C-alpha positions as CSV (number, residue, x, y, z in Angstrom):
1,A,-7.1,7.8,58.3
2,K,-4.9,10.8,58.1
3,L,-5.7,13.0,61.1
4,G,-3.2,15.8,60.7
5,Q,0.0,17.3,59.4
6,H,3.0,18.5,61.5
7,R,3.1,22.3,61.7
8,S,6.6,22.7,60.4
9,K,7.9,19.3,59.3
10,A,7.2,16.6,56.6
11,V,5.5,14.4,59.2
12,S,1.9,13.0,58.9
13,L,-0.3,11.8,61.8
14,L,-2.5,8.7,61.1
15,G,-4.9,7.2,63.6
16,Q,-7.9,5.1,64.5
17,G,-9.4,4.6,67.9
18,D,-6.5,5.1,70.4
19,I,-4.0,4.2,67.8
20,K,-1.6,6.9,66.6
21,I,1.0,6.4,63.9
22,V,3.5,9.1,62.8
23,L,5.0,8.9,59.3
24,N,8.2,10.8,59.1
25,A,9.6,12.0,55.7
26,E,11.6,14.9,57.1
27,P,15.0,15.2,55.5
28,Y,18.1,15.6,57.6
29,S,16.3,14.2,60.6
30,F,16.8,11.3,63.0
31,A,14.2,9.3,61.0
32,H,16.0,9.9,57.8
33,S,19.3,8.7,59.2
34,F,17.6,5.7,60.6
35,F,16.1,5.0,57.2
36,E,19.5,5.2,55.5
37,A,20.9,2.6,57.9
38,H,17.9,0.2,58.1
39,G,15.5,0.9,55.3
40,P,11.7,1.2,56.0
41,S,11.4,0.6,59.7
42,L,10.1,1.8,63.0
43,C,12.6,4.4,64.2
44,A,10.8,5.5,67.4
45,T,8.0,4.5,69.7
46,A,6.2,6.7,72.3
47,L,5.1,5.6,75.8
48,R,2.7,7.6,77.9
49,V,4.1,8.2,81.4
50,D,3.0,10.2,84.4
51,D,6.1,12.4,84.2
52,G,8.3,12.4,81.2
53,H,11.2,14.3,82.8
54,Q,11.1,12.1,85.9
55,S,11.2,9.0,83.7
56,L,14.2,10.5,81.8
57,E,16.0,11.0,85.1
58,R,15.4,7.3,85.9
59,A,16.9,6.4,82.5
60,R,20.0,8.6,83.3
61,A,20.4,6.9,86.6
62,F,20.6,3.5,84.9
63,K,23.0,4.7,82.3
64,G,20.4,5.2,79.6
65,Q,21.3,7.4,76.6
66,P,19.0,10.5,76.3
67,Y,18.4,12.0,72.9
68,R,17.5,15.6,72.1
69,G,16.4,16.4,68.5
70,L,15.6,19.7,66.8
71,V,12.6,21.5,68.3
72,G,10.8,24.0,66.2
73,P,8.9,27.1,67.2
74,N,5.8,26.4,69.4
75,E,6.7,22.7,69.5
76,R,7.1,20.6,72.6
77,E,10.4,19.1,73.6
78,I,9.6,15.5,74.4
79,P,12.1,13.6,76.6
80,S,13.5,10.5,74.8
81,V,16.0,7.8,75.3
82,R,17.8,5.5,72.9
83,A,16.7,1.8,72.8
84,P,19.4,-0.9,72.5
85,D,19.0,-0.9,68.7
86,G,19.5,2.9,68.4
87,S,15.9,3.7,67.9
88,L,14.2,6.2,70.1
89,I,11.6,5.8,72.9
90,Y,9.7,9.1,73.6
91,L,8.4,9.6,77.1
92,V,5.1,11.4,76.6
93,D,3.3,13.0,79.5
94,N,-0.3,12.0,80.1
95,A,-2.4,15.0,78.9
96,S,-6.0,16.2,79.2
97,P,-8.1,16.3,76.0
98,G,-7.0,19.1,73.7
99,D,-3.6,19.4,75.4
100,S,-1.7,16.5,73.8
101,I,1.4,16.6,71.6
102,Y,-0.9,16.1,68.7
103,D,-2.8,19.3,69.5
104,S,0.4,21.3,69.9
105,D,2.6,20.0,67.2
106,F,0.1,19.1,64.5
107,V,-2.5,20.8,62.5
108,V,-5.3,18.4,63.2
109,D,-8.1,17.8,60.7
110,T,-11.2,18.0,62.8
111,Q,-13.2,16.7,59.8
112,A,-11.2,13.5,59.4
113,V,-13.1,10.4,60.1
114,A,-11.3,7.1,60.7
115,K,-13.6,4.4,59.4
116,G,-13.2,1.1,61.2
117,G,-13.3,-0.5,64.6
118,L,-9.6,-0.8,65.4
119,Q,-9.2,0.2,69.1
120,R,-5.6,0.3,70.3
121,I,-2.2,-1.2,69.9
122,D,-2.4,-4.6,71.6
123,H,1.3,-5.4,71.3
124,M,4.5,-4.8,69.3
125,A,6.8,-7.7,68.6
126,M,10.5,-7.2,67.9
127,A,13.0,-9.4,66.0
128,L,16.4,-9.4,67.7
129,P,19.8,-11.0,67.2
130,A,20.1,-14.1,69.4
131,D,22.8,-12.7,71.6
132,S,20.9,-9.4,72.4
133,L,17.8,-10.7,74.2
134,D,19.3,-10.3,77.7
135,S,20.4,-6.7,77.1
136,W,16.9,-5.8,75.8
137,V,15.3,-7.3,78.8
138,L,17.7,-5.5,81.2
139,F,17.1,-2.2,79.4
140,Y,13.3,-2.4,79.7
141,K,13.3,-3.7,83.3
142,S,15.8,-1.2,84.6
143,I,15.2,2.0,82.6
144,L,11.5,1.7,82.0
145,D,10.5,-0.5,85.0
146,F,8.9,-3.2,82.8
147,E,8.2,-6.7,84.0
148,A,9.4,-9.8,82.0
149,D,7.4,-13.0,81.5
150,D,9.1,-16.4,81.2
151,E,10.7,-17.4,78.0
152,V,8.6,-19.6,75.6
153,V,9.5,-21.5,72.5
154,L,7.3,-20.9,69.4
155,P,7.2,-23.0,66.2
156,D,8.2,-21.5,62.8
157,P,7.9,-23.4,59.6
158,Y,11.7,-23.3,59.3
159,G,12.8,-23.6,62.9
160,L,12.1,-22.6,66.5
161,V,11.7,-19.1,67.8
162,K,12.4,-18.1,71.4
163,S,10.2,-15.4,72.8
164,R,10.1,-13.4,76.0
165,A,7.4,-10.8,76.5
166,L,7.9,-7.6,78.4
167,R,5.0,-5.6,79.7
168,S,4.4,-2.3,81.6
169,R,3.3,-2.6,85.2
170,C,-0.1,-1.3,84.1
171,S,-0.2,-4.1,81.5
172,T,-1.2,-1.7,78.7
173,V,2.1,-2.1,76.9
174,R,3.2,-5.5,75.7
175,L,6.5,-6.1,73.9
176,P,7.3,-9.7,72.9
177,L,11.1,-10.0,72.1
178,N,11.8,-12.8,69.5
179,I,15.1,-14.5,68.7
180,S,16.0,-17.5,66.5
181,E,19.3,-19.3,65.8
182,N,17.9,-20.8,62.6
183,R,18.8,-18.7,59.5
184,N,15.6,-19.5,57.6
185,T,12.9,-18.3,60.1
186,A,10.9,-15.2,59.6
187,I,12.8,-13.6,62.5
188,S,16.2,-14.2,60.8
189,H,14.9,-12.9,57.5
190,A,13.7,-9.7,59.2
191,L,17.1,-9.2,60.8
192,S,18.8,-9.6,57.4
193,S,16.4,-7.0,55.9
194,Y,16.9,-4.5,58.7
195,R,20.6,-5.1,59.0
196,G,20.0,-5.5,62.7
197,S,17.1,-5.5,65.2
198,G,13.7,-4.3,64.0
199,V,10.0,-4.5,64.5
200,H,8.5,-7.9,63.6
201,H,4.8,-7.0,63.7
202,I,2.4,-4.6,65.3
203,A,-1.0,-5.9,66.5
204,F,-4.2,-3.8,66.7
205,S,-7.2,-4.9,68.8
206,C,-10.8,-4.8,67.8
207,E,-14.2,-6.0,68.9
208,D,-15.4,-7.7,65.7
209,I,-12.7,-9.5,63.8
210,F,-14.9,-10.4,60.9
211,A,-16.1,-6.9,60.4
212,E,-12.5,-5.6,60.5
213,V,-11.3,-8.2,58.0
214,S,-14.2,-7.2,55.7
215,R,-13.1,-3.6,55.9
216,A,-9.5,-4.5,55.3
217,K,-10.4,-6.5,52.2
218,E,-12.5,-3.7,50.8
219,A,-9.6,-1.3,51.3
220,G,-7.3,-3.6,49.4
221,V,-5.1,-4.6,52.3
222,P,-3.2,-7.8,51.4
223,L,-3.9,-10.4,54.0
224,L,-2.0,-13.6,54.6
225,D,-3.7,-16.7,53.0
226,I,-4.1,-19.5,55.5
227,P,-4.0,-23.1,54.1
228,L,-7.3,-25.0,54.3
229,N,-5.7,-27.9,56.2
230,Y,-5.2,-25.5,59.1
231,Y,-9.0,-25.4,59.5
232,D,-9.1,-29.2,59.2
233,D,-6.8,-29.3,62.3
234,L,-9.1,-26.8,64.1
235,A,-12.0,-29.2,63.4
236,A,-10.1,-32.0,65.0
237,R,-9.2,-29.9,68.1
238,F,-12.5,-28.1,68.7
239,D,-16.1,-28.9,68.4
240,F,-17.0,-26.3,65.7
241,D,-19.9,-26.6,63.3
242,E,-19.0,-26.4,59.6
243,E,-20.6,-23.0,59.1
244,F,-18.3,-21.4,61.7
245,L,-15.2,-23.1,60.3
246,S,-16.2,-22.0,56.8
247,E,-16.4,-18.4,58.1
248,L,-13.0,-18.6,59.7
249,A,-11.5,-20.0,56.5
250,Y,-13.2,-17.4,54.3
251,Y,-11.7,-14.6,56.3
252,N,-8.3,-16.3,56.8
253,V,-8.9,-16.0,60.6
254,L,-6.6,-17.9,62.9
255,Y,-8.1,-19.2,66.2
256,D,-6.9,-20.3,69.7
257,R,-8.5,-21.1,73.0
258,D,-6.9,-21.2,76.4
259,A,-7.6,-23.6,79.3
260,Q,-9.9,-21.0,80.9
261,G,-12.1,-20.7,77.8
262,G,-10.6,-17.4,76.6
263,E,-10.6,-17.1,72.8
264,L,-8.3,-15.4,70.3
265,F,-9.2,-14.5,66.7
266,H,-6.5,-13.0,64.6
267,V,-5.4,-12.3,61.0
268,Y,-2.1,-11.2,59.5
269,T,-1.3,-8.9,56.6
270,D,1.4,-9.8,54.1
271,A,4.9,-8.7,55.1
272,F,5.9,-5.2,53.9
273,D,9.2,-5.4,52.0
274,G,10.1,-8.7,53.7
275,R,10.2,-6.9,57.0
276,F,7.2,-6.2,59.3
277,F,3.5,-7.0,59.1
278,F,0.4,-6.0,61.0
279,E,-2.0,-8.2,63.0
280,I,-5.6,-7.6,63.7
281,L,-6.9,-9.5,66.7
282,Q,-9.9,-9.9,69.0
283,R,-9.6,-11.3,72.5
284,K,-12.7,-12.8,74.1
285,N,-13.5,-14.1,77.6
286,G,-10.2,-12.9,79.1
287,Y,-7.8,-14.5,76.7
288,V,-4.2,-13.5,77.6
């Protein structure tokens, strides 16, 4: 739902649960320049930190590139640093209710009601050129003090994808970095569309995957169709009854289970302009 409008700029605030998305249509802005270079894309992300200015000083110490944009009257100046692809990472101070950047910089619609059960951003995956993975890992580990998981290899219908996940020390931010040397994978197609690195997908968590998919369908959200033979494979792997398998297939829900009994239910939207897509997921029983 639209939650508010920027006080002085062509910038809209959307949100649901703890999710906040800012749509920037401001001319002659950083977002506009980024759009001209890359097309529809994610030009900036915001991370909540204990002290934004202290985090910026850490970035300076590790040769990060700070960025300072135009700040209007009664607006906050938010410390930010350039990511390896030239996008921005805003370092937003934790704030008490009523004292956030949304309260100061936006006219918030107090009557807006976000219908749905999406809770938070579970993770954001990036598509990177094959030779840039190490520089991205170094950037997040040194400048933002993230931790890096081991590299894994994931299947794609047209080749293999190498992925290495980064996460904040509090484990609330997850950032899988994906590369592929095959020209026909989804990662390679995204790189071609962006003319460089770009967001691959953004995942939102929920507590009831089937209810959220129903809401998405009612809202006209185009969801990725899953071939029926996928559910035949699930039947061979897991002891599911036919009714449950039929429900998964009806909603195009993908499923996984780990060795500890944790379960993952998730769906994908169709890709927007051949670039990025959204994922809705539900983790159960501690699935990581």
